[in-house]
LOZA-660449 format. One record per residue: residue in one letter; z, y, x of N, C-alpha, C in turn. Coordinates in steps of 0.2 Angstrom, whole numbers, plus 5000, padded with zeros to 4 digits. Example, Ala and Ser with C-alpha at 12.3 -4.5 7.8 and 13.67 -1.06 7.14 Angstrom:
<rs>
a503949725066503949785062503949845066
s503549895064503649955068503950005064
</rs>
This chain:
<rs>
m508450145140508650135133509150065132
f509050025137509649965140510149995145
y510849985141511450015147511549965152
k511349905152511349855158510849805154
d510849745161510349685157510749635152
i511349615154511649575152512549595151
l512649555146513449585142513549495141
l514249505144514649425145515349425140
i515349395135515749395132516249305132
d516749315134517049275136517749295139
d518249235135519049275137518949255144
s519049195148519049185155518849245160
d519449265163519049335166518749295174
p519149235177518949215183518149175180
f518049155176517449135175516849185174
c517049245171516749305169516349315176
k516749345181516949355188516349325192
s516249255192515949225194515249215191
i515149215186514649215183514249285184
l514549345184514349405184514049405193
e514349365197514049365205513549335204
v513349275202512649235201512049295199
l512249315193511849365188511649415194
e512249455196511649505201511749495208
d511649445210511249385215510549405214
n510449385207509649365206509449435203
g509649495206509349555204509649605198
w509949565192510149585186510749625186
s510849685181511549715182511749685175
a512449675176512849635171513449675170
v513949655164514649685162514949625158
y515549635158515849585155516249595150
n516749575146517349575141517549525139
t518049515139518549465138518849465130
n518849535129519049535122518449545116
p518349495114517849505108517749555104
e518249585101518349635095517949705101
a518149705105517949765112517249745111
g517149685112516349665113515849685109
l516249675103515749695096515749785097
t516249805098516149885098515749915104
f515549885108515149895115514549885114
l514349815109513749795107513549885100
e513849885097513649935092513549995097
e513850035103513750085107513050075112
k513050015116512550005119512049955119
q511449945122511049905121510949865127
f510949775126510849735131510149715131
m509949675136509349645136509549565133
v510049525136510449475135511149475133
v511349445128512149425129512349355128
l512749355133513049275133513649265131
l513849245125514349225123514649165120
d515449165122515749095122515949085115
i516149025114516148995106516949005108
r517348965111518148965112518349025114
m518549055109519049125112519649135106
p520049175108520849165104520649235101
n520849225094520649295089520049285085
m519649285090518949275087518449235090
s518349165086517749135089517149165091
g516649115095515949145095515549155088
l515749085085515549095078515649145074
d516449185074516449235069516249285072
f516149295078515949345082515049365080
l514649305078514049315078513849325071
a514449305065514449315059514649415059
e515149425062515049485062514649535064
m514249505070513549545070513149555064
e513049495063512549505056512849545051
k513549555051513749605047513549675048
r513749675054513649755057512749765058
g512449735057511749735058511549745066
l511749695070511649685076511249625079
i511149575076510849505076510149535078
q509849575075509149575076508749595081
r509249635085508949675090509249635097
n509749585097510049555103509849485104
y509749475110509549405110510349365114
v510449315108511149295110510949225113
i511349215119511449155121512249115122
v512349085116512849045116513149005124
l513649005128513748985133514448955132
t514648885133514948865129515248795134
g515948775135516048725140516048665134
e516048685127516248635122515548635117
i515448575118514648565114514648515109
t514548525102514448465099513748495095
i513648445089512948465086513148515079
e513748515077513948575073514048635076
n514148655081514248715085513548735086
a513248695087512448725092512248745085
v512048705079511748725073511948785068
d512748785069512948835067512748905070
s512948905079512648955083511948985080
l511548945080510848945079510848955069
r511048945067510948955059511349045060
l511849065062512049115062511649185067
g511149165071510849215074510549205082
a511049145084510949145092510249115093
k510049145099509449135101509249055105
d509849035109509848975112510548965112
f510748875117511448865116511348845124
i511848845128511948805135512548785136
q512748735139513348715142513448745148
k514248755148514248785153514148755161
h514148695161514248645166513348665170
v512848675163512248695168512148735173
v512748785170512648855177512848835183
v513048765184513248745189512948695192
e512748655189512248595189511448605191
y511148655186510548675186510448755184
p510648795189510548865190510148905188
d509648865191508748875190508648875182
l508748825178508748825172509048875167
f509648885170510148935167509648995168
l509449015172509149085175508449085171
e508249035171507649025167507749055158
r508249025157508449025149508449105149
i508849135154508949215153508349255152
e507849235158507349265157506849265150
k507049205147506549205140506949265137
g507549265136507749335131507649405135
f507549415140507049475143506449475140
l506049405139505349425138505449425130
w506049395125505949425119505949485117
q506649535121506649585121505949635120
r505749615126504949655127504649655121
e504449565120504049575113504449625107
r504849625107505349635101505249715100
i505349735109505249825106504449825106
e504049795109503349815106503049805100
t503449745096503249745089503549805084
e504149825086504449895084504049935085
r503849955090503350005091502750025087
l502449945088501749955083501949955077
a502549935074502649935067502850015066
k503150045070503250125068502550165069
e502250135074501450165075501150165067
r501350105065500650085058501150125053
k501750115051502150165046501950225048
q501950255052501650325052500950335052
a500550285055499750295052499850275044
i500250235042500150225034500150305030
e500850325032501150385030500650445030
e500350455037499750495038499050495033
s499050445033498450425028498450445020
r499150425020499250415012499050505011
l499650545015499650615015498850635014
i498550645019497750655020497350655014
v497550575011497150555006497350595000
k498050604998498250634993498050694994
s498050724999498050805000497350824999
v496650785001496050775000495850774993
g496150714991496050714982496250764978
h496950794980497050854976496750914977
d496350924982495950984984495350974978
m495150914980494350914976494450904970
s495050864967495050874959495550924957
g495650984962496451024958495951094960
s496351134964496051204965495451224967
y495151154971494451194974493951164968
y493951124966493651104961493551144954
a494251164952494351234947493951284950
s494051324955493851384958492951384959
l492651314962492051314963491651304954
m491951254949491751264943491751334939
l492251364939492251434936491951474941
r491551464946491051514948490451494946
l490351434946489651404941489551404935
q490151394932490051414924489951504924
t490051544928490151614927489451624929
l489151614934488351604937487951604931
q488051534928487651504923487551554918
k488251574914488251624911487651704912
k487851714917487551784919486651754919
i486551704921485851694922485551694914
g486051674909485651674904485751744901
v486251784900486151844900485651884901
l485451874909484951894914484551884910
k484351834907483751794906483451824897
k484151834894483851874888483751944888
e484051974893483952054894483152054897
i482852014902482152014904481752014898
m481851964893481451954888481352014882
n482052044884482052104879481652154882
c481552164887481452224891480652214891
f480352144891479752134891479352144884
e479652154879479452154872479152224872
f479452274876479452344874478652374879
i478452314884477852334889477452304887
p476852334887476252294887475952214891
k475752174888475652134892475352114898
d474752174895474052154900473952194905
i474652234905474552274913474552244918
n474052264923474052234930474552244934
v474852214939475352214944475152214950
s474852174953474552174960474152084959
n473752084964473352024966473051994959
g472752044955472752004949473051984944
k473751974945474251964940474252024937
n474451994929474652034924475552044923
l475752074919476552084919476852024912
e476251994911476451934906476651874911
d476051874916476151814923476851814926
c477151894928477751894931478251884925
r478251894919478951874914478751804914
v478251774913478451684913478651664918
k478151694925478751664933479451684933
i479751734930480451764930480851714926
l480551694920480851664914481051574917
d480551564921480351494923480951484928
l480851544933481451544939482251544936
a482351574931482851564927483051504924
d482551464920482751414917482851344923
e482451364930482451314934483251324937
s483451384938484151394941484851364935
i484751384930485051344923485051274923
e484551224925484551174926484851154931
k484751174937485151144943485851154943
g486051224941486751234940487051174934
h486751154930486951084926486951014931
g486451024934486650954940487250964944
i487351034946487751034950488351024947
i488551054941489251044936489250964937
t488650934935488750854933489050824940
l488750844945489050834952489650844954
m490050894952490650914952491050864949
g490950844943491350794940491250734943
f490950714946490850654950491350664954
f491350724959491850744965492650734962
k492550774956493350784953493650704951
e493150654949493350584946493550574953
l493250564959493250554967494050564969
g494050634968494750664971495350644966
e495350624961495750584956495750524959
k495350484960495650424964495950414971
l495750464975496050474980496850484980
k496950524975497550544974497850494973
h497750454967498050374965497950334971
l497350324976497350284981498050304987
g498050374986498850394991499350364988
q499450374981500150334979500050264979
a499550244979499550174979499750134985
i499550174992499750144998500350185000
d500950214995501350244997502050184999
i502350185006502850145004503450165002
d503550224999504250244995504350204991
k504850174990505050134983505650174980
s505650224982506050244977506050274970
h505250264968505050294962505150204957
k505450154960505350104955505950084953
k505950074945506650054943506449974938
t507049944935506949904930506349904925
v505949874923505449874919505449824915
d505149824908504949754904504249754905
l503849704908503149714909502849714903
n503149664898502749674891502649744889
s503049784889503149854886502549894891
l502649874896502249924902501549904900
v501449824900500549824898500349854891
k500749844887500649864879500649934880
e500849984882500850044883500050074886
a500150034893499450044895498750024892
i498849964888498049944884498050014878
h498650024875498550074867498350134872
l498650134877498350224880497550224881
f497550164882496650184883496150164877
t496350114873496150074868496050104861
d496550134860496550174853496050214852
s495750244856495250284856494650254856
q494650194861493850174863493750114857
l494350094855493950054850493850084844
a493950144842493750164837492950194838
a492750204846492250234846491750154848
n492050104847491850044850491749994845
p491749984839491949944833491749874834
d491249864839491049804841491449744846
v491949794848492349774852493049744851
k493349694852494049664847494449664854
l495049684851495649664854496149604853
s496349574858496849524857497349524863
e497749524859498549534864499149484862
e499349464868499749404869500549434874
y500949424871501549454875502149404875
s502549384880503049344880503749354876
e504049314871504449334867505149344871
t505149354877505849374881505549434885
p505949464887505749534892505649504898
l505049514901504949504909505149574913
n505649574916505849634920505649614926
i505449674929505149674936505349744939
s505449764946505449814950504949854949
a504849894947504249944948504150004946
s503550054948503450134947503150124940
e503350124934502950134928502150184929
e502150224932501550264932501150234937
d501150194942500850164947500350104942
l500950054937500650004936500350014929
v500450064925500050074919499450114922
r499250154927498650164929498250094933
v498450044934498150004936498049964929
f498249954925498149924920497549954915
i497650024916497150054912496450054916
n496550054923495850034927495449974925
l496049914926495649854923495349854915
v495749884911495449884903494749914904
e494849974906494250024909493749974910
n493749934916493249904919493049844914
a493449814909493249784905492849814899
f493049874897492649894892491849914896
k491649944901491249944904490749884904
a491049834906490649764907490449754900
m490849754895490549734888490049774885
a489949824888489449884885489449884876
g490249904875490149924868490249854863
k490149784865490149714861490649664865
g491149624862491349584866492449574862
v492549544868493249534865493649554872
l494149594872494649624877495149564877
t495449524879496249504879496649524884
a497149534884497749544887498349494886
r498549454890499149424891499749434895
v500249434892500849424897501249364895
y501349324901501849274901502249274907
q502549214906503149194913502849124914
e502749124922502649074926503049054931
n503449004930504048974936504349064935
k504349074942504949154943504449204943
n503749194940503449244941503249284934
a503049344935502849384927502049384929
v501749364925501049364925500649394919
v500049454921499849474916498849444918
e498649444912497949414911497349474907
i497049494912496649554907495949524907
s495649494902494949464901494449514898
d494049484899493349514894492849464892
t492349474888491749434888491149464891
g491149524894490549554899490249514902
v489749554905489249534911489449494914
g490149484919490249454924490249484930
i490349444936490149464942489949394946
p489349404948489049354953489549314959
e489549274961490149234964490149264970
d489549284973489349314979489649374981
r489949414974489949474975490849474974
l491049424971491949434971492249454976
d492249434983492649454989492449524990
k491849564987491749624988492049674984
i492249664979492449704976493049724976
w493549714980494049764983493849804988
r493349814990493149854996493049924992
p493249984997493050054994492350084995
d492050044998491350064998490850014993
y491149974988490649934984490849954977
t490149964972490349984966489949914962
y490049884957489449844954489349854948
w489449924945489149944939488449964940
s488149924937487149934937487049994934
g486750044936486550114934487050164932
q487850154933488250204932488550224938
q488750274936489250304942489850264943
g490050264950490650234950490850254959
t491350264958491750294966491750224971
g492150174967492050104971492950114974
l493250164972493850154975494450124970
g494150114961494550084957495150024958
l494549964959495049914959495249894969
m495149954972495549934979496249974977
i496250034973496750064970497349994968
c497049974962497349924959497649864964
k497149844969497449804974498049824977
k497949904979498549924985499149944980
a499149954974499649994969500049894968
i499749844967500049794967500449754972
e500049754976500449734984500949794986
n500849844984501449894985502149884980
h501949834975502549794971502849714974
d502349714978502549644982502349594977
g501549614973501249574968500649544970
e500249514966499649474970499049494965
i498549484965498049494959497249454962
n497149434958496449384958496149374954
v495549354954494849354949494549314950
k494249274944493849244940493349264936
s492749244938492149274934491549234934
v491249244928490549184927490049244923
v489449234928489049284926488849274918
g488749324915488549314906489049294902
k489649274904490249254900490949304901
g490949334907491549384907491949354913
t492449404913493149414920493649424919
t494149374921494749384921495249404926
f495549464926496049484932496749444931
t496949424935497749394935498249424941
i498649444937499249484942499749464941
k500149444946500849394947501349454949
f502049444946502549494951503149444950
k503549464954504149434954504649454950
l504849404945505349424941506149444943
l506549494942507049514944507549464942
</rs>
């Protein structure tokens, strides 16, 4: 991975040869270049554990060299030690500001050689830690991407083709059982009911037992269909969770948060308010556009989920409030309800995938987790305040463009 341990950039050939001898005596491989521009090209093509850089050089100073490294994206992967005979506070500050990691005077190499070598060792340690950090970050990114794909794939199958296939078979079976039940009833109408069959049972007993089995099968079929509806909902939530943890930023564009929230609110409430006349809607939007970078689809889903939770919490009676406003350099959304509220000891649990606080109602427990992941994927934050018996407020903040 590394071409050599150390690269020395200095315009003095004799000094470079002397330093090279010290470094090689310590068991390190090193190379030097007296031309800064050629040294930059070398850094683009090769990697080194440590770069030793002079400040005063013709054509290009060490500070210019550092600035060019930053421009070419080389600072992040290189440990640069400025090695100069001319020390000023300004040079030291500017060097560190431009990305150098250390600053050593040239006389230190002569007077304190062990200290000089220790400072280089620190660079080696920094590189090893950087490589390990990058490896872990790459593995984490890969794990997130694999998890996202698995979750979306499972969610698609649960709510898509597998769900449709099984539901069609169940519905067909229900119809066939219903038809068979009618045919059995018709057949028995033309046969005397008191005919003995076996073990003291007559035909009427058989007819009743067959019809009971048919009714039981139809009832169990309805139960399975209801359960499949829950799995379909879970599959949809898993698909949305896969999108929420997506690290791809390509779907984001500049949107006005006012419009986004209003669209989400009315997508859900326009039909719900008609069915729940005792629920009132209060809306308050910013007078000026609040532009953020966002995936419209992801955030609309977040706000719909929060509004749906508010309706559940109010159970057909209360006030739903939506506010959008600016706070310093943030765009803020508040979704409030006057519902049952959440106990304080449960507030930290609501984001977990294995938790749902809807008493007596089915829930996947994924809704708020999806909201949190989607908001964090937009570099935002979500918080909640709640009082039992008075209601709940979710506050979401995004950075304004």
